[in-house]
N, C-alpha and C positions, 0 to 999 in steps of 0.2 A: 442542579444545586438545591440544597434543602432549604425551605422557606424558613422565616423567622430568625432571631438573634444569631442563632448558630451558624445558619448558612450565610448570613452578610459577613459575619466575623470571619468565616474562612476566606471569603473573597478578599477582604480589605488588606491583609498583609501582601497577598499576591500584587494587588494593584500598588501599594506602597514600594515593594520590591522592584516592581517594573520601572517605576519613575525614578528610582535611585540608580538602577542600571542605565538606564537613558541619559540621567545627568552624569554619571560617571563616564559613560561613553563619550559625551560631549566635552567634558573635561580632559579626557585622555586626548582626543582629537586636537582640541587648542593647544595640549602641551606638547604635542608632536608638531604642530604647525608652526612656521615661522611667519609672523606678520611684520612685514617691512612698513607697511604705512595702511592705515585706515582713518577714514575720515567720513563723520556722520553729522556735523555741525550741530551737535546737542548742546554746545555750552554758549549759545548766543553770539555775541559780537567778537568772542575771543578768537573766532576764526580769521580776523584780520591780522592777528599775529603770526599765524602759521602760513598765510597766503601772500605772495608778493605780485602786486600788480606791474606789469611792464609798462614803461615809460619811452618806448622807442618812437611813438609818435604821439602828439598832444590830445588827439581828439580820439582815443580809444574809447570803446563802449564801457559802462561801468558795471559790475555785478552787485547784486544785493542778495540778502538771505531771505528767502520766502518759501512758503510752502504752495503758492499758486492760488488759483481761483476755487480749486476744488482737490481735497487730498484725503487721505486714510487717517492720518494723525496729524495735529496742528503742529506739534514738536518735532516728531521723528521724520517728517516728509519735508522738513525745511532744508534747502540746499542753496546752491550758487545759481541766481536766475539772471539772465541777460535783460537788461531793462530798456534799452535804447535801439531803436529800428536803425537799419542800414549802417551798422557799425562792426568795425574789427575789434575783437576782444582778445586779450593775451593775459593770463594769469597762471601762477604755478606755486606748488609747495614743495618744499625740501625735505628729504629724510636721510637717515645714515646710509652711506652708500653700501651696496654689495655686489656680488656677482652671482649670477644663476647658472655658473658653470657646474655641471653635474646634478643641477636641480631642475625641478618643474617650476615654471613662472606662471602665475595666475594674475592677470589683470582685469578688474572688475568694478563696474560702477552702474548706476542707474541714470535714465535720461527720460525727462517728460517734455515733449514738445505740445503743452497744452494750447498753444496759438496755433495748432494745425500748422506748422512752419512750410512756406512755400520754398524757400531757398536759403540753406544755411547749414553749417557743420554742427555735429554734436559729438564728435570724437575727442579723444584725448591723445597726448603725445608723452612718450617716456624719454628722458634726456640723461645724460651723464652729469656727473658732479661738476664739471667745469662750465656749465651754462652761465652765462650772465643772465639772471632773472630779469633785471631791469630793462634789458634790451631784447626780451623774448620777442621773436617775430615770426613770421613765415618763413625767413631765411635762416633760422636757427637750426642747426644740426641736431638731428634726434635720432633715436635708437628705433623706437616702435611708434607706429600711428596705427590707432584702432578704435572703431566706432561708427555711427551711422552718418550718412551724408546725404542731403536732400536737396534737390534744385528742380522744379518744374515736375512735369510729367515721367521724364526721362531717368533722371538720376535718384534712384531710392536704394541705396546700397550700404553695406557694411564695409569700410575699409579695413584691410589687413595689410599693412606696409612695414617691412622690416628692413632696416639698413645692414648693408653687407658690403665690406670694403669701401666705406663712404659713399654709397649708391643707394638709394631707395629702390625697394623690389616690391611690387603691389602683387597680392594674389591674383591668380588667373581665374580662380572660380567667382561666379557672382554670387553674391548672398544679399538677399533682399531684407531691409530693415523695416520696424514697424513705424505706421504712419497714422495710428488712430487717436493720437493726442493722450494717451494715458502713460503713466511711467512703465518702464520697460528695464530688464536687467541685462546688462551685455557683458559677456565673459570671454576671454581669449585665455587658452592654455597653450603653453609652449613646453614640450617635454624634453628631456636629454637625448631620447632615442630619436630626435629630430622629427617628431610627428607634432601636430597641432590639432586644436579644437576650437570651433567657435560655438558658444552657446548664447540664446536668447531666451530670458525667462527660465533659466535653468533647464532648456532643452536643447540638444545638439542641432545645429542647422548646417554646419560644415566641419569636415575633418580631413586629415590627409597627411602626406609627407611634405615637409618643408622644401626638400630638394625638387619634388616632382611638380609642386604647385606653383612656386616662385621661381622665378629664373635667376637662381644664384650662380649656378654653374654652368659651363657649357654641357652639351647632351652627351649622354654617355656613349650613345652610338651615331654614327653619321653615314651618309650614303657612300659606298666604295666608289672614289673617282676614277678608278680603273675600268670600271665596267660601264658599257653602254647599252642602251636598250637596243635590242636586235631590230635592223631595219625592217622586217617584215611583220613586226609586232604591230597590230591595227588596234588603237585604243580609242577610235571614234564610235560613239554611241549610235550616232545616226549619220546618214549619207545622203547626197543628192539621188533622187530617183532617176536613174538613167533612161527611163521610157517617158519621162515628163518633157513635153516638148513645148518651147515658148509659142503662143499663138501669132499667127501672122500680122494680127491688127494691134499687138501689144505697143509696139513703138509709137508712141505719140510725144511731141515736144512737150515741156513743162509750162512753156508760156507761148502765147499766139497773139497775133496782132488783132487788135479791136477794130474791126473794119466798120463798124457802126460809129465810131467817134467821128466828128467834123472838126475842121479846123477853126479855131476862135477866129472871129471876125477882125480882132484888133492884133492878129498875129503878123509880126514884122520879121521877115526872113533876114534882114540886115541886122536886126537886134538879136533874135532869138535862134537865128539859124534855121535850116530847112526843116519843115514840120513834118513828122512822121506819126503813123497811127501808134497810140500807146500799145504798150504790151500787158496783157492779162493772163491769169491762171488759166490753163486749159482744162476744162473740165472732163476730158477724156484721158487725162495724163495719169497713169497708174505706177510710176517709179520705175526702179529697176526690176527687171525680171529675175526671179529666182526659182529653180526647180523645186518641187515639194522634198520634204525630208521623209525618208524612211528609215527603219530599223536596219543598221549594218549586220549583214548575215556573217561577216568575217570578225565581229567584235569579240576581243579576248580579254576584256576588262584592262584594268589600271595595271600597268607593267609593276611588279614588286622589285624595286632597286634594292640589290643586296646591301646589306650593312656591315660595317666593321666597327671596332673600338675606337673612339674618338682618341687621337693622340694627343689632344689639347685638354682633354677631361682628367681632372684630378680631384679624387673625392676629399671632402672637408667635413669632418665629424664635429667640428665646432660652430657651424653657422646659427646654432641656436642660442649661443651664449653671448653676454655682454659683460664688460667690465664696469664697476663703479656707477651701477644704476642707483640715481639718487634724486630725481626731480620727475613730478608729474605736473602736466601743465595742459591748459586750454588755449588754444591758439585757433580761432574760428572767426569767421564771418557770418553775419546773419541779416537777412532783410527785415525780417519781422522778429522782435524780440519775444522773449518769454520762456525759453529753454531753461529747465531746472536740473542740474547736475548733483547727484548726491550718492551717498553709501560707497565712497570709493575705497578699493582694497587691492593691496598687491601683496601677495602670499607666496609660499611654495607648495601649498597644499590644496588639492582640488576639493576634497572632501569638506574641508573647514570654509572654503569659498561658497561651496553649494548651500551649506548650512547657514552662512551667514546672509546669503540672499534670500533663503526661507524666512530668516527671522527678521529682516528688514522689508524688502520689497514684498515677500511673500505674504506677511501680516497685514500690510495697509493696502495691497492692490485691491482687494474686495470694497471695504469702505469707501476708497477712493472713487470706484466707478459707481458705487451706490450714491455718493454725493453728487457726482457729475449728473446722473440720471434725474435725480430730484431736483437740481438746480435748472435743467433743461425742462422738466415738467412745470416748474414754477414760472419760469420765464414764459413758457408756450400759455400758461393761464393767465398771465399778466397781458400778454399780447392779446388773448381772446377777450379779456375784460376791457381793455382799451379799444378794441375794434368795436365791440358792442355799444360802448359809451359813445364813439365816434358817430356811429349810425343812429344812435339813439337822439343824439344832439342835433343831426342832421334833419331827422324826422320832425323833431319838434319845431325847428326853425322853419319847415316846410308847412307844417299845420299852422304855425303862427301867421305865415305869409298868407295862407288861404283864409284864415279868419279876418285878417286885416282886409283882404281884398273883399270878402263878403260884407263887412262893415262899410266899406267905401260904396259900394253897391247901394246899401240901404239907405245911406246918407244921401246919395244922388236921387234915389226914387222919391225920398220925402221932400227934397226942394223942388223936384220937378211937380209933385202934387201941389206944393204951396204956390208954385208959378202959375199953374194951371188954375 
């Protein structure tokens, strides 16, 4: 490109045109997308008008609006935060009912376990319009349950549970959730072709077919009940070595009499019965003898049972769809509170959801991490200064005691001289 005003002027229109094209593309995507629910908590306390606390038990935990101890943006990162330890929480928000029949369904939100949660849920539930929000509880019938769940070192997974014919069906694939204490974006996509996708931080972590990965329907194929494994089919990988012979001295009793024991002097046969030597573990006992194992020369592998079409299988091409989707809720238990839920989105457009994630979580994740690192460094510096101050005070006290001890000795020496 040419230098000087002419060169710069040639590039400027191109940059402006590119920006306009990007803005137009974003506007077109927004126009195509149907947003059923979107919540970012940007209007302060007004969120309480849109969200309903359950009253099914009197001691439910309370939510508060907060951005947490560290954040990327003090306003944009505010969300619903659990505030009481060892509590059940139940809250929900209603929106206009819709059906996802023939449409893609995207459920997305952010979770931040800044308290480094040790046991508790971070998932959401989707309900039909007939849910009694005041009585929302773990027994409430839901359509979809999605999101992270953590408890101890064993459970660190992402739930994907879909209701089919009034029965919940969990995904069979293990999906690990994030546990680093930062905000993360969770996305579930359910498509009309009965495929699904799970994304964390706008990156795909699991995908597949609903029928294959959740036990909605009986299997398409079953073993042919009329066919039996041939009697000469040997599927033993190893067998006893026919040349291995049990040693002659192998058989020893497990317990033997302790002949070194002596009858107690106060033993009374009339009271205690006839005295016998006690039984002790035989050090020569080696257990039941078994011949060593060798590879089976006649091994033919696992017998392939012929399969046939399952007469009880009937395809259902609507297992992905739900009617009157109308409520999103948090129904969780937490041992240690502090989790923040934000940037809720329910839409029919995957691209819009990805863009929304980039414009919310994507823009504040970096500054959030920077603030946390800075706070950690400042805390470490305060601890270092406090530690230095503590040892400095200890040294001064020790020095003072030493000086006092020296002065005492000087006084005692002066008294002795005067007495002499």
